TORTI-494753 format. One record per residue (C-alpha): x, y, z. Coordinates in steps of 0.5 Angstrom, whole numbers, padded with zeros to 4 digits, always signed. Example, Ala and Ser with C-alpha at 12.3 -4.5 7.8 and 13.67 -1.06 7.14 Angstrom:
BEGIN
+0025-0009+0016/+0027-0002+0014/
//
This chain:
BEGIN
-0017-0017-0013/-0017-0011-0009/-0014-0015-0003/-0009-0019-0007/-0008-0014-0013/-0001-0012-0010/+0001-0020-0009/+0007-0021-0014/+0003-0028-0016/-0004-0024-0017/-0003-0024-0024/-0002-0032-0024/-0008-0032-0019/-0013-0028-0024/-0011-0032-0030/-0013-0039-0026/-0019-0036-0024/-0021-0034-0032/-0019-0041-0034/-0023-0044-0029/-0029-0039-0031/-0028-0041-0038/-0028-0048-0036/-0034-0048-0032/-0037-0044-0039/-0036-0050-0043/-0039-0055-0038/-0046-0051-0039/-0050-0053-0045/-0050-0048-0051/-0057-0049-0053/-0064-0047-0049/-0063-0042-0044/-0062-0041-0036/-0065-0036-0033/-0066-0032-0026/-0071-0027-0024/-0071-0022-0019/-0076-0017-0017/-0073-0010-0015/-0077-0003-0014/-0083-0005-0017/-0080-0008-0024/-0078-0015-0026/-0071-0016-0027/-0069-0022-0031/-0062-0026-0033/-0061-0031-0037/-0056-0034-0041/-0057-0037-0049/-0053-0040-0054/-0052-0032-0056/-0049-0030-0049/-0045-0037-0048/-0042-0035-0055/-0040-0028-0053/-0038-0030-0046/-0033-0035-0049/-0030-0030-0053/-0030-0026-0047/-0027-0030-0042/-0022-0033-0047/-0019-0026-0048/-0019-0025-0041/-0015-0031-0040/-0009-0030-0045/-0009-0023-0044/-0008-0024-0036/-0003-0029-0037/+0001-0024-0042/+0001-0019-0036/+0002-0024-0030/+0010-0025-0031/+0015-0020-0032/+0010-0015-0035/+0007-0015-0028/+0014-0014-0024/+0016-0008-0029/+0009-0005-0029/+0010+0002-0024/+0003+0003-0024/-0002+0001-0019/-0002-0006-0019/-0008-0008-0015/-0013-0003-0018/-0010-0006-0025/-0012-0013-0023/-0019-0010-0020/-0021-0006-0026/-0020-0012-0031/-0024-0017-0026/-0029-0011-0026/-0029-0011-0034/-0030-0019-0035/-0036-0018-0029/-0039-0013-0033/-0039-0016-0040/-0042-0023-0036/-0047-0019-0033/-0049-0015-0040/-0049-0022-0044/-0053-0025-0039/-0059-0019-0039/-0066-0023-0040/-0070-0016-0041/-0069-0009-0044/-0067-0006-0036/-0062-0011-0035/-0059-0010-0042/-0058-0002-0039/-0056-0004-0033/-0050-0009-0036/-0049-0004-0041/-0047+0002-0037/-0043-0003-0032/-0039-0005-0038/-0038+0003-0040/-0036+0004-0033/-0031-0001-0032/-0028+0001-0039/-0026+0008-0036/-0023+0005-0030/-0019+0001-0034/-0017+0006-0040/-0016+0012-0035/-0011+0008-0031/-0004+0010-0034/-0006+0017-0033/-0004+0023-0038/-0006+0021-0045/-0009+0015-0042/-0014+0019-0038/-0016+0024-0043/-0017+0019-0048/-0021+0015-0043/-0025+0021-0042/-0027+0022-0049/-0029+0015-0049/-0034+0017-0043/-0037+0023-0046/-0039+0018-0052/-0041+0013-0048/-0045+0017-0044/-0049+0020-0050/-0050+0013-0053/-0053+0011-0046/-0058+0017-0046/-0060+0015-0053/-0061+0008-0051/-0064+0010-0045/-0069+0014-0049/-0071+0008-0054/-0073+0004-0048/-0077+0009-0045/-0081+0010-0052/-0081+0002-0052/-0084+0001-0044/-0089+0007-0045/-0091+0003-0052/-0091-0004-0049/-0092-0003-0042/-0086-0008-0041/-0078-0009-0041/-0079-0016-0043/-0076-0018-0050/-0083-0022-0051/-0086-0015-0050/-0081-0011-0054/-0081-0016-0060/-0089-0016-0060/-0089-0008-0059/-0084-0007-0065/-0088-0012-0070/-0094-0007-0069/-0090+0000-0069/-0092+0005-0075/-0085+0006-0079/-0084+0013-0076/-0083+0011-0069/-0079+0005-0071/-0075+0009-0075/-0074+0013-0068/-0072+0007-0064/-0068+0004-0069/-0063+0011-0069/-0063+0011-0062/-0061+0004-0061/-0056+0005-0067/-0053+0011-0063/-0053+0007-0057/-0050+0001-0059/-0046+0004-0065/-0042+0008-0060/-0039+0002-0057/-0038-0002-0063/-0034+0005-0066/-0039+0005-0072/-0038+0012-0077/-0039+0017-0075/-0038+0015-0067/-0031+0012-0068/-0026+0018-0066/-0025+0015-0059/-0023+0008-0060/-0016+0009-0063/-0013+0013-0057/-0017+0009-0051/-0015+0002-0053/-0007+0005-0055/-0006+0009-0049/-0009+0003-0044/-0003-0001-0040/-0001-0007-0045/-0006-0013-0042/-0012-0008-0041/-0011-0006-0048/-0011-0013-0051/-0017-0015-0048/-0020-0008-0050/-0018-0009-0057/-0020-0016-0057/-0027-0015-0054/-0030-0009-0052/-0033-0007-0058/-0036-0013-0059/-0041-0012-0054/-0044-0007-0059/-0044-0012-0063/-0048-0017-0058/-0053-0011-0057/-0054-0009-0064/-0055-0017-0066/-0060-0018-0060/-0065-0012-0062/-0064-0011-0069/-0064-0019-0071/-0067-0021-0065/-0073-0017-0063/-0074-0013-0070/-0072-0018-0074/-0069-0018-0081/-0075-0019-0085/-0078-0013-0081/-0072-0009-0083/-0072-0010-0091/-0079-0008-0091/-0078-0002-0087/-0077+0004-0092/-0073+0010-0092/-0078+0016-0094/-0077+0018-0101/-0071+0013-0103/-0070+0006-0105/-0067+0004-0099/-0069+0000-0093/-0066+0000-0086/-0063-0006-0088/-0059-0002-0093/-0058+0004-0088/-0055+0000-0083/-0051-0004-0088/-0047+0002-0091/-0046+0004-0085/-0042-0002-0083/-0038-0002-0090/-0036+0005-0089/-0034+0003-0082/-0030-0002-0086/-0026+0002-0091/-0025+0009-0088/-0022+0007-0081/-0018+0002-0085/-0014+0007-0089/-0014+0012-0083/-0009+0006-0081/-0005+0006-0087/-0002+0013-0085/-0001+0011-0077/+0006+0011-0075/+0005+0008-0069/+0004+0001-0068/-0001+0001-0063/-0006+0006-0066/-0005+0002-0073/-0008-0004-0070/-0013+0000-0066/-0016+0003-0072/-0016-0003-0075/-0020-0006-0069/-0026-0001-0072/-0025-0003-0079/-0026-0011-0077/-0032-0009-0073/-0035-0006-0079/-0034-0013-0083/-0038-0017-0077/-0044-0012-0077/-0044-0013-0085/-0044-0020-0085/-0049-0020-0079/-0054-0015-0082/-0054-0019-0089/-0059-0024-0085/-0057-0030-0089/-0054-0036-0086/-0047-0035-0090/-0047-0028-0088/-0049-0028-0081/-0044-0034-0080/-0039-0030-0083/-0040-0024-0078/-0041-0028-0072/-0035-0033-0074/-0031-0026-0074/-0031-0025-0068/-0028-0031-0065/-0022-0030-0071/-0021-0023-0070/-0021-0024-0062/-0015-0028-0063/-0012-0025-0068/-0012-0018-0065/-0010-0021-0059/-0004-0024-0062/-0001-0018-0066/-0003-0013-0059/+0001-0018-0055/+0007-0018-0061/+0007-0010-0061/+0007-0009-0053/+0012-0014-0052/+0017-0011-0057/+0015-0005-0053/+0017-0008-0047/+0024-0009-0050/+0025-0003-0054/+0021+0002-0050/+0017+0005-0056/+0012+0002-0062/+0015+0008-0067/+0015+0005-0073/+0020+0010-0076/+0025+0008-0071/+0024+0000-0071/+0026-0005-0076/+0030-0012-0077/+0028-0015-0070/+0026-0022-0073/+0034-0023-0072/+0033-0022-0065/+0026-0024-0064/+0024-0030-0069/+0018-0032-0065/+0015-0026-0064/+0016-0025-0072/+0012-0032-0072/+0007-0030-0068/+0006-0023-0072/+0007-0026-0079/+0001-0031-0077/-0004-0025-0074/-0003-0020-0080/-0005-0026-0085/-0011-0027-0081/-0013-0020-0080/-0012-0019-0088/-0017-0025-0089/-0011-0030-0093/-0011-0037-0092/-0009-0041-0089/-0012-0037-0083/-0019-0036-0080/-0019-0030-0082/-0020-0032-0089/-0026-0037-0087/-0030-0031-0084/-0029-0026-0090/-0030-0031-0095/-0036-0032-0092/-0038-0025-0092/-0037-0024-0099/-0040-0030-0101/-0046-0028-0098/-0046-0021-0101/-0045-0023-0108/-0051-0029-0107/-0055-0023-0104/-0054-0018-0110/-0050-0013-0107/-0044-0012-0111/-0043-0005-0109/-0042-0007-0101/-0038-0013-0104/-0033-0008-0107/-0033-0004-0101/-0031-0010-0097/-0026-0012-0102/-0023-0005-0102/-0022-0005-0094/-0019-0011-0095/-0014-0008-0100/-0012-0003-0095/-0011-0008-0089/-0006-0012-0093/-0003-0005-0095/-0002-0003-0087/-0001-0010-0084/+0005-0010-0089/+0008-0004-0087/+0007-0006-0079/+0011-0013-0081/+0016-0009-0085/+0018-0003-0081/+0018-0008-0074/+0022-0014-0076/+0024-0014-0084/+0030-0010-0086/+0036-0007-0083/+0037-0008-0075/+0039-0002-0072/+0046-0001-0068/+0042+0000-0062/+0038-0006-0062/+0044-0011-0063/+0044-0014-0056/+0036-0014-0056/+0033-0021-0053/+0027-0025-0055/+0020-0022-0051/+0019-0026-0044/+0017-0033-0044/+0010-0030-0040/+0009-0026-0046/+0011-0031-0051/+0007-0037-0050/+0000-0033-0050/+0002-0030-0056/+0004-0036-0059/-0002-0040-0056/-0007-0035-0060/-0004-0035-0066/-0004-0042-0066/-0012-0042-0065/-0012-0037-0071/-0009-0042-0075/-0013-0049-0072/-0019-0045-0073/-0017-0043-0080/-0015-0051-0082/-0022-0054-0078/-0027-0048-0078/-0032-0053-0076/-0029-0053-0069/-0032-0047-0067/-0038-0047-0073/-0042-0051-0068/-0042-0045-0063/-0044-0040-0069/-0050-0044-0071/-0053-0044-0064/-0052-0037-0063/-0055-0036-0070/-0062-0040-0068/-0062-0036-0061/-0064-0030-0065/-0068-0033-0070/-0063-0033-0076/-0062-0039-0081/-0057-0043-0079/-0050-0045-0083/-0049-0052-0086/-0042-0054-0084/-0037-0059-0084/-0030-0059-0080/-0027-0057-0086/-0032-0050-0087/-0038-0050-0090/-0043-0055-0094/-0048-0051-0098/-0051-0052-0105/-0050-0045-0106/-0043-0044-0103/-0038-0049-0101/-0031-0049-0098/-0026-0054-0095/-0020-0051-0091/-0017-0058-0090/-0017-0059-0098/-0014-0052-0099/-0009-0052-0093/-0007-0059-0096/-0005-0056-0103/-0002-0050-0100/+0003-0054-0096/+0004-0059-0101/+0006-0053-0106/+0010-0050-0101/+0014-0057-0100/+0015-0058-0107/+0018-0051-0107/+0022-0052-0102/+0025-0059-0105/+0026-0055-0111/+0030-0049-0108/+0034-0053-0103/+0035-0059-0107/+0037-0056-0114/+0040-0050-0112/+0047-0048-0111/+0051-0048-0105/+0049-0042-0100/+0053-0038-0095/+0050-0034-0090/+0053-0027-0088/+0052-0021-0083/+0047-0016-0086/+0052-0011-0086/+0057-0016-0091/+0054-0012-0097/+0056-0008-0102/+0050-0003-0106/+0051+0003-0110/+0059+0003-0111/+0060+0003-0103/+0061-0003-0098/+0055-0002-0093/+0057+0000-0085/+0052+0001-0079/+0052+0008-0080/+0048+0007-0087/+0041+0006-0087/+0039+0003-0093/+0032+0001-0089/+0027+0006-0091/+0021+0006-0086/+0020+0013-0084/+0013+0015-0086/+0012+0009-0090/+0007+0010-0096/+0009+0017-0096/+0009+0017-0104/+0002+0013-0104/-0001+0018-0099/+0001+0024-0103/-0003+0021-0109/-0009+0020-0105/-0008+0025-0100/-0013+0030-0103/-0018+0025-0104/-0017+0022-0097/-0018+0029-0093/-0023+0031-0098/-0028+0025-0100/-0027+0021-0093/-0029+0027-0089/-0034+0029-0093/-0037+0022-0092/-0036+0022-0085/-0040+0029-0085/-0045+0026-0090/-0047+0020-0085/-0048+0025-0079/-0052+0029-0084/-0057+0023-0087/-0057+0020-0079/-0060+0027-0077/-0065+0028-0084/-0067+0021-0082/-0068+0023-0074/-0072+0029-0077/-0077+0026-0081/-0078+0020-0076/-0078+0025-0070/-0084+0029-0074/-0088+0023-0075/-0087+0021-0068/-0089+0028-0065/-0096+0027-0068/-0097+0021-0063/-0093+0024-0057/-0090+0030-0056/-0086+0029-0050/-0081+0025-0055/-0079+0032-0058/-0076+0033-0052/-0073+0027-0051/-0069+0027-0058/-0067+0034-0057/-0063+0032-0051/-0060+0026-0054/-0058+0031-0060/-0055+0036-0056/-0051+0031-0052/-0049+0027-0059/-0046+0034-0062/-0042+0036-0055/-0039+0029-0056/-0037+0030-0063/
//
């Protein structure tokens, strides 16, 4: 890409390359693993590709394929930045993520982790200005997370004498509670920064929103999921759910599993309601990206077959859904020049296919049938009820309510209501942008109607990290405790829509289509100068009612999370210092860097 990046067909070539890589990936065997070893500097470096790696690699390459396709045509021709550097940065991100996903030991995991951080920074900083500032903030978080991760690896190597996963698993199984808590916190800080878990989430919205369009589509759909991959590998694959359930928080009734689950639940709720007050469509979706990552971790950490399958399935669903929504929003920006929700509306009359893609996307993001988001969220909800966690279930439902409210704001302010006079001559998004957004929306629909098409991938990924495996059919879940057949659900839905359409169009009177301004309201005939589509500061009334609670409670909760983590870290550090005083300096340096980052 460095050589051909300025060629006008470079985007097409890159798209074909990602497509070929994706096709080659599908020829690989999902189960088992393929490994490669290398000796360097006295260490054995190992790479392997198992079912978990394969699962996340499909999401990575699939998102890269559609993002590159989206930017290969008119967008790239209109892009005023450095095309060669952009294409190279996107390719570097794909390579770095595959390097991370193929890590076969803790050392190569760290190498891949750092590669993704620097590649992400390069892609984020391309646009300069606000994008560069956001990228620098991301880099500070990434460096703090890398220091925490490095500290955890040093402790594990000192205790076990090896960076291999097998040695780490044995070392962690025999470790005392104090040192184990210290490692969980370090791994949580390291990987949680990229997943944007609270309170390490403040970098993501600006970083993703200000990145050039195809880069934003790719980063928004995939990058944070690398944090989920690493947490799944370490917390579930190496430490194990039973060990987390047995590890108590000192002087409380909570366990390590409870702590992670509540951090995930709060990550669902708080950023979702922050999205509600955003007036830029890009930022609204970026804040939702943080909350949706919380759903993934919440399902995964429950550890049951149903919950972990829901969390992993949501990775696929979210990648397709977020890619669709971002492509639509950037398509609007390409035509209009901005994404300010206070200055848009009525675009369905000029961009009907973009409206259709957005409609399917918001239904999926809100977790409603017949889209794929309903299936994965239903699995997470059901697992929380079955596991006897009503308060976590309530938090997930509250998060979904906030999602529904904010995605309605998105479609209302973009496409519904009165078309502004300055947008009368607007055209639909270019075909090169339209096809990939409709393709990803179709994927979200198809995997919602027939989730069994991808649940086999999920089951193999579960088995790779020692989780119980989901029982599934083409239509959904086949389990004695919870069953779902989306073929029936969707069939009943469309039958109902068909009956309603027959009644409406068959029994209704004659209709006559008129212009939107051929109307009369409040004693006045409407004209183009009379705005009756109210979109400025949408939900201002709601935010006035909950504003004090929002500013007070939400900020207090964010502070409480940070204080709680600090308290647990201090307690774990006290225990560990009795064994290894050098750890005190390491923990202090990590805490200092984290404080600077926040």
